[in-house]
N, C-alpha and C positions, 0 to 999 in steps of 0.2 A: 504493500500500500504506500509506504514512504517513497519507494522507488517511482511509483506511478505519479505521486504528487510532485516529486522532483522533476519528472519528465514534463508534466503540464506547466510547471513554473518556468522551465527552460524555454518551452514553446512560446509562452506569453512574453518573455523577455525578447525573444527573437522577433516576434510580431511587432512589438513596440519599436524595436530598432529599425525594421524595414519600413514601418510607417513614417518615422521621422526622416529617414533617408530619402524616401520618395518626396516628402514635403519639401526637403531642402533643395532638391534638384528640379522642382516644379518650374522655376523660371526658365529652365533650359529645354523643356520638352517642346517638341515641334519646332526646334531651331536647328541650326547647323553646328551646334556645339560639339567640339571634339576634345576629348581629354588630352590627346597628343598635342593638339594645337594650344591647349591651355598651358601645358607644361612648357612648351617651346615659346610661349608668349606671342603666338600668332593670332589668337582669337581677338576679334574686334572688341572695342571697349564696352559696347552696349551689353555684352554678355557677362560682364564682370560687375555691374552695379546698376540695379534697376533705378535707384534714386538718382544717380548721376545722369543716366540716360533721360529720365523724365525731366530733370531740371534743364538739361542742355536743349532738349527738344522744345521745351516751353519758350526758349529764347530764339526759336527758329534757326537753330544751328546744329544740324544733325552731325553726329560724330564722324561718320564716314562720307555722307553725302556732301558734295562740294558746291552745289548750286544755290543753296539758301542764302548764305552770307558771304559768297565769294563771287568774283567776276572773272570772266575769261578774257585773257590778253592773247590775241591771235598771233600765230607764227609770223615772223617777218624780221626785217633788218632795221636798225636804227643807229644813230650816231651817239657814241658814248664818250663822256668826258667833257672838258672845257679848256679854253685858253686860260692859263694861270693869271693873265692880266685882268680877266673878268672878276675873279674872286678878290684880287688885290684892290681893284677900283671900288668894288662894292664895300669892302672892308673900310676903306678910307672915308666912306660916306658916314659911317656910324661909329668909328673907333679911332682914337688918336694913336693907337699902337697896332701897326700892321707890318707884315713882313712878306715880300713876294714868295719867299721859300715855303710859306705855309700852304701854297696852292699848286706847287709843282706836281704833286701826286695826282692831280686831276687831268694831267696831260700825258700823252698826246690824245687829241680827239681821234677816235678810231671807229670803224664800222663793225657792228656785231650782229650776228644773225641768231635769233632765239626761236626755239620751238614754242608751241602754244603752252600756256600755263594759266592756272587760276590763282588769284591773289585775294586774301581776305579784304573785305570792304573796310573793316575797322581794325584798329589796334586791339590786341587782346585785352579784355577788360578784367578788372579785379574779380568780378563775380565768376567769370569763366575759369580763370586761373585757380581760384579757390576750389571750384567744383572738381577740377581735374587733378590738381596737385595737392590739395588738402592743406594749403597754407596761402598766406597773402603777405609778401614782403614789403608792400608799398608804404610810403610815408604819408601820402595824401590820400586818405581813405575815401572810397566812394565806389559802390558796386559798378557804376557805369563809367568810371574813370579808368584810364589805361593802367594796367599793372606796371609798376616801376620797381627800381632796386633789384632788377632781375639779372642774374648771371646768364652768360651765353649758354652754359650747360643746361640751365633750367629751361630756357626758351627752346632749345633744341629738343629736350625731353618732352616738353608739353606738346609740341607739334607732332612728334612721333607717336605719342600716346593717343592722339585723336586721328591718326591715319594721314597726317600731313607732314610737312617739312618746312624748314626755314627757306625763304627765297634766296637765290644767289644774288650777288651784288648787281650783276647785269640785269637780272629780272626786276630787281627793285628799281633800278634807274629807269628802265623802259616804262614801268608802270607809273613812275612819278613824272616822267618827262612828257608824256603824251605825244601827239602827232607833230605839232609845230613848236620846236624847242625854243624856250625863252629862259631867262635867268631863273624865274620862279614859275610854277605851273600856271599862274594866272596872268603873267606878263613880265615885263622887264623891270618893274619898280615895286618895292615893298609898299604895302598899303595896310591900313588898319582893317580888322574884321575878316581877314582871309586865313589866318593861322595864329597859333598860340606860341609866342616867343617872349623874350625879355623886353617888354614894353614899359610904359610908365607905371604899371601896377607891380612890376617885378621889384624884388627887394635887393637885387644885386647892384653894385656900383656902375656896371656897364650898361644899364638899362637905356633903351632908346625912348626918350620921353616924348618924342613927337608922335608916337603911335599908342593906340589903346585897343588891346584885344579882348578886354573884359575879364581877365582872370589873373590872379596873383601867381598861381602855380598851374598844375595840370587842369585841363578842361575835360568834361565828359566827352567820350568819343563821339564824333559826328556833330560837334558843335558848330562847325564851319562848313561852307559849301564844298562839295567834292570836286575833284579834278575831272577832266573830260572823260576819263574812263569810269567815273562813278566811285572812285576810291577816296576815303576820308582821311584827313590828317597825315597825308604824305609829306607834309612840311610842318615841323614843329610838334608840340605837345610832349612827346618823348622820342629820344634817339631810338632807332630800331636796329636790333641785331640782324645781320644776314649770315648766310652760311660761310662765306669765304674767310680764309686767313687773310690778314692785312699785310700788304707789301707796297710800300710807296712807289716802287718802280714797276709794278705789275703791268700797267697799261702799255709800257714800252715793249712788252712781249707780243702785243697785238694778236691775241687769240680771237678767232673770228666766230666759230660755231659753238654756241652754248657753253661759254666759259664758266668754270666752277671755282675759280680762284687759283692761287699759286700752289705749287708743290715743290719738292716732295713733302709729304705730311710731317715726317720726322723733323725736318729743318724748321718748319714754321711752328711746330708744337713747342720747340725750345724757346722761341721768341714769345709765343703765347698770345698774340693779338689777333682778334677777329674784327671784322669790319662793322661799323655802325653808320647808319645813313639817316638823313632827314632833319637833324637839329631837334631842339626841345624847347620847352617853356622857358628855360633859362639861357637860351642861346642868343648871340648877336643875330640881327636880321640876316646878314650875309651867309650864315650857316644854314639857312632854309632853302638855299638854291638846290635844285635837284642834283647837281654835280658834286656837292660837298661830300668829302670822304673823311672818315675818322677811324681810328683803331684803338682798341682797348683790350686789356688782358681778359681772356675768356672766362676766367673764374672770379672776376671782380664785380663788386656791386658799387656803382657810382651812386652817390646819394640822390635818390629820386630822379634819375636821368635816363635810365636804360629800360626800354620796353621792346615790343616786337609785334609782328603779325606773321601768319603762316601762309604757305603756298602749296599747290599741288600741281603735278605735271598734267598737261592738258592733252586733248586728242591730237593725233597726227593728221596733217592735211594732205598726206601723200595719197 
């Protein structure tokens, strides 16, 4: 009798175990979930967190779908870079301390052919970064403000986690420059109300007091009109990390088709600088030109200055 009771008790324990196990895997039924892909980290993010998926979808930004809050930049050729005299002359308009050498790395102007790609319409917000990464390193808090204080490593990880990648430097410049290149994406002169930079509201000594962008520091993404592609904040707000290692002489190598930055990897890893583009809320006006280049150590957090957006390779036109 005792043996029979023990058998029934064992069966009951086994039944409870099976019931709880089936309940735990319920979110993955009728899906393409694969334990092998889970172990190898190849499973798309939506299968790993129902809460994250729901939250991100509520913002109309599907984890792997690229069309909701991204725009397609079609394959084609464009002219990349600028004459260093341009940056130097713009600098002298707004600053008493300028050096022509600061702008040599923007030259020479060269032709680049890029395959189609998608670019995020907006800089990554603090809400989205928190949902995916589980933390928010920003100094100027606000769900719809761009995430800042971000290392290149974190930006790269975020984009990978949602099935995207960082744009290359060439992709970023094409998306910022649009069809008819001017110094700024809206024209050849800095004006108020087109981008967020160090204007009269800025607390820095180098502020340009003749302009008013309406914000002391970062602005909510999309606060200003987009460029001709429909992309927001491609000038100012936060510097944006891109994929490439930084080399001030890279343009002289004149890579034409889909350049992805200098190599070999080992050499540039020792130097440790990745490229930043676009200028920020604390930048001089001349740093908002689409051709402006900067480099920073990939594992550094500049105080409230570094953010990013993501890209995805697009369809071939062949």
